[in-house]
C-alpha positions in Angstrom: 2.5 2.2 -20.6 4.2 4.7 -18.0 5.9 3.3 -14.9 3.5 4.3 -11.9 6.4 5.0 -9.7 8.7 7.1 -12.0 9.5 10.3 -10.1 7.3 9.3 -7.1 9.3 6.7 -4.9 7.2 7.0 -1.8 4.3 5.7 -3.8 5.9 2.3 -4.0 5.9 2.2 -0.2 2.4 3.4 -0.1 1.1 0.8 -2.3 3.2 -1.8 -0.6 1.5 -0.7 2.7 -1.9 -1.2 1.2 -1.2 -4.5 -0.1 0.3 -5.7 3.2 -3.0 -4.5 4.8 -5.0 -6.7 2.8 -2.6 -9.5 2.9 -1.3 -9.6 -0.5 2.1 -8.1 -0.3 4.5 -10.7 -1.9 7.4 -12.2 0.0 10.0 -10.7 -2.5 8.7 -7.1 -2.2 8.5 -7.7 1.7 12.1 -8.7 1.8 13.2 -5.9 -0.4 11.5 -3.2 1.5 13.0 -4.5 4.7 16.6 -4.6 3.2 16.0 -1.1 2.3 14.9 0.2 5.6 18.5 1.7 6.7 18.4 3.6 3.2 14.7 4.7 3.7 15.4 5.8 7.3 18.5 8.2 6.1 16.4 9.4 3.1 13.2 10.0 4.7 14.9 11.3 8.0 12.6 8.9 10.0 12.9 5.7 12.3 11.5 2.6 12.4 10.4 0.1 9.7 9.1 0.8 6.3 5.3 0.4 7.5 6.5 2.9 10.4 7.6 5.4 8.0 4.6 5.3 5.8 2.2 5.7 8.7 4.3 8.7 10.0 4.7 10.3 6.4 0.9 9.8 5.8 -0.2 10.6 9.3 -2.3 7.8 9.3 -4.2 7.2 12.6 -4.2 4.0 14.7 -6.0 1.2 13.1 -5.3 2.2 9.5 -4.5 -1.0 8.4 -7.7 -2.7 9.7 -9.8 0.0 8.1 -8.0 -0.7 4.6 -8.6 -4.4 5.1 -12.2 -3.8 6.0 -12.7 -1.8 2.8 -11.2 -4.7 0.9 -13.1 -7.5 2.3 -16.5 -5.6 2.3 -16.1 -4.6 -1.0 -15.3 -8.1 -2.6 -18.8 -9.2 -2.8 -20.2 -6.0 -4.5 -17.0 -6.5 -7.1 -17.7 -9.8 -7.9 -21.7 -9.2 -8.4 -20.9 -6.3 -10.8 -17.7 -7.3 -12.5 -18.3 -11.0 -12.7 -14.8 -11.7 -11.5 -12.5 -12.0 -8.5 -11.0 -8.5 -7.5 -7.4 -7.9 -8.2 -5.2 -7.1 -5.1 -2.8 -4.6 -7.3 -5.9 -2.9 -9.1 -7.6 -2.5 -5.9 -4.6 -0.8 -4.3 -3.9 1.4 -7.3 -7.5 2.6 -7.0 -7.7 2.7 -3.4 -4.5 4.9 -3.2 -5.3 7.0 -6.3 -8.8 7.8 -4.8 -7.6 8.4 -1.3 -4.2 9.9 -1.6 -3.9 11.8 -4.8 -0.3 12.1 -6.0 
């Protein structure tokens, strides 16, 4: 198995943004990203928190978090019906990011 983030450090931020948007970013990752903000600001030459940096880097329109959450919420019933199980937030995140933001 390959490491999804090897050579793609920003991808971890993007995945975390999507997980946060759907309410599934774990507290440990949240704390680590918040602690890294000074380093991220320096590396990316941006201001704000990690979420702000993702929005700026990706040029997301206002309301992107809500739009991602809507896709998650509206897709859950269909996923359950076709797959016979609850959707996995991490799996959703990877598919969503890979489909909408090829890297």
